[in-house]
N, C-alpha and C positions, 0 to 999 in steps of 0.2 A: 611766824607770828600767829598767835592763837586768835581764832575767831572771837569777835565780841559776843559775850553772853549777857542776855537781859534777864532781870528778875521778873517774877510774876507781876509785881506792882508796876514795874516800868512798862511791861507789855499791855497791861490793863489801861494805863494812862494813855499810851499811844493809840490804842484801838478804841478808846472812849467806852470802855465797858468795865465790869467789876472784876476784882481778883477771883471771886468765887466762880465766875464764868470761865476764866482762864484755867483754873484748877479743874473744872468740869471737862473742858476741852482736852486737857492733858491726860486725865484719867481715861477718857473715852478714845484717846488716840487721834482725835481730830487735829490736835496741835502737837507736833513732834517736839519733845524736850529731853533734856538730860538731867539726871539727878546728881547733885553734889552733896553727899550726905543725905539729909532729910529735905533739902531745898531743891526746887525745880529751877532750871535755867533754860533759856531759849536762845538758839543761835541767831545771829544777824541775818544769815541767808534764809532761815525759816521765816523770820519776820518780813523780809522783803517779798517772799513768795506769798505770804498771807495777805500783805497789803495789796499786791497785784490782784489776787483773787477777790479781795474785798471791793476794790475799785470796779472790777468787772461785774460783781454782784450788784453793786449800787446802781450801775447803769441799767442793769436788767430790771431792778425794782422801779427805777424812775420810768422806764418804758411801760411797766405794768400800770403805774398810776396815771400815765398819759392816756390810757385807754378808758379811764373812769370819767364819767360825766362830771365836769368840774363844778357844776351849779346845782345839780339835783341827782341824788341816787340813794339807794338803800341796799347796802352790800353785806352779804353773809360771808364770813371768813372762817374756815376750818383749820385749826392748828393742832400740832401734836405735842407741844411743850410750852411751858410758861415763858421760857426764853424766846422762842419763836413768836409767841403772841406779843410780847413787849417789843420785839424787833419790828414787827408789822405795825404796831400802833405808832412807834417812834417814826418810822419811815412815812407813814400816812400823815402824821402831824407836820413833819418837815415839809412835805409837799404842800400842805395847806398854808404854811407860813410863806413858802415860795410864791404862792398865789395871792398872798396878803389877805388871807381869810382869818376869821376868828375861830378859836378852837374850843371844843366842848369835850370833857371826859366824864362819862358816867361810870360809877363804880358799883358793881354788884358783889362778886366774891373778893375783889381786890380792895385792900385798904387804901384810902387816899394817900397816906404817907408813903406806902410802898410804891404806889404809882409814881409819886414825885421822885423817889430814889431811883427807880428803874429807868424812867424816861430821862432823868438828868444824866445817868450813867451812859446813856446812848446819845448824848450830845444835844439834847433839847434843853434850852435855857428856861426851865420850869419856873424858878423863882422870879425871874425877870418878866416872863410872860404873865404870870398871875398878878404881879404888882402893877403891870400896865393894862390889866383886864383884857388881855388877848387870849387868855386861857382860863376857863373856869372848870373846877372839878367838883362834881356833885355825887353824893352818896345815894344812888338809886334804890338800894336796899331799904334805906330809911324811908324814902318816898313811897315805896311799895308797901312797907309795913304799916304806914299811917293812912295811906290813901288808895291802896290797891293799884291795879293796872293803870288807871287814869292818873294816879299820882306820878308814877314813873314816866309815863308818856308826856304828862304835863310839864315835867322838868325839861325835857327836850324842847317842847314847844315854847316854853317861857324863855329859854336861853336863845332860841332862834329869833323870837320877837325882839329880845333885847339886842341881839347882834345886828339886826336890821336897823333898829333905832339908833345904833351907834355909827351907822353909815357903811357897814361892811356889806358886800354883795352876797356873801355866802358864809355859812357856818359849816365847819368840818368837825364832825363829832364821832367819838367811838364809845360804845357802851359795854362791850365785853360781858355779856350775860353768861349764865351757866344753865344747864338743863334743869338744875334744882333751884334756880334763882327765885321763882315765884312760889315759895313755900313748898317746893318739891312737887308741885302740880304742873305737869308738862302741858296739859290743856290750857292752863292759865298762862303759861309762857307763850304758847302759840297765840293766845288772845292778845297778849302784850305786843308781840311782833306784828300781828295783823293790824292792831289799832295804831301802832307806831308808823307802819307803812302808810296807812290812810292819812295820818296827820302830816307826815313828812312830804307826802305827795303834793301838799298845798303850800309848802314852805321852801325857801332857797337853802336847802340843807343837803350835804353829802354825809350820810351816816354809815358807819361800818359797825357790824356786830360780830366781833371775833369770839368764837367758841373754842374751848379747849377740850379735845378728846384724846386722852392718853392712850387708849386702846380702841379697837373697833370691833364691835360685835353686831349681830343681826339687829339687836335692840337699838344700838346706836345708829346703825344705818337707817332704820325706820325714822328715828328722830331727826337725823340730818335731812332726809327727804322731806319731812314735814316742814322743817325750817326753811329749806330751799324755796318752798312754795310761797313764802312770805317776803321774799327779797327779789330785787330786780337784777342783781348780779351776785356771783358766787366766786370766792377766791379759795383755792385749796393750797395750803402751805405745808410743805413736808421738808423739814430740816433746811429751810431757807430757799427751797425751790418752790416757786409760786406759779399758779395758772389761774387765769380769769375766764369766767364763763358768764354769758348773759342769759337770763331767764326769759325766753321768748313767750312764755305763757302769761307773764305779768303785764 
């Protein structure tokens, strides 16, 4: 009897991700597959092994978030790919939902509709959460463009105040800035992070700022070091492997 072969769409649905992600894994060799003409197929035994690996990875990520202060924190996250960044945000938000907290998503380089698509593909019920006002998505680039650093920081503070008024103990938020977010002025970005840290220090908020660094140069290393000085905790994510550090100087 031949082993069952799954299509890319079937694997994507089972793993709650997108077909494009599966194609990327196949091309990179991360997911073994066979080609039937122009179409990819994945063996059942390959899926079983992948699910086992995914379950182990999920337990590891849950252990990571258990180490984060559930009521107050400002976390820097360094990622190497857009997929990893969205994975991290989705896992972070799922943990917030588990704790029954309200979620805030601030968009800089990300388009809000892309965020909705990517987080939904990772198993987050975005439409339902937004309709119930348990998740709010804000365009921080627009806030910065109109009101500068205090506009972007104010969006965090406003939603944290609204969250508390709704009866939630804590707001879990992710901002995902970029080193070019504040008009390409890195000093302005540092001012944003410094001001945000001061504001969050007075509010019941766990905020993460995931940054995407596709490569690593001496210039980027200097930027990361400067960013680390504005956060209480730091997460390094490399292809799904994550490490958490606390900034003892903050």
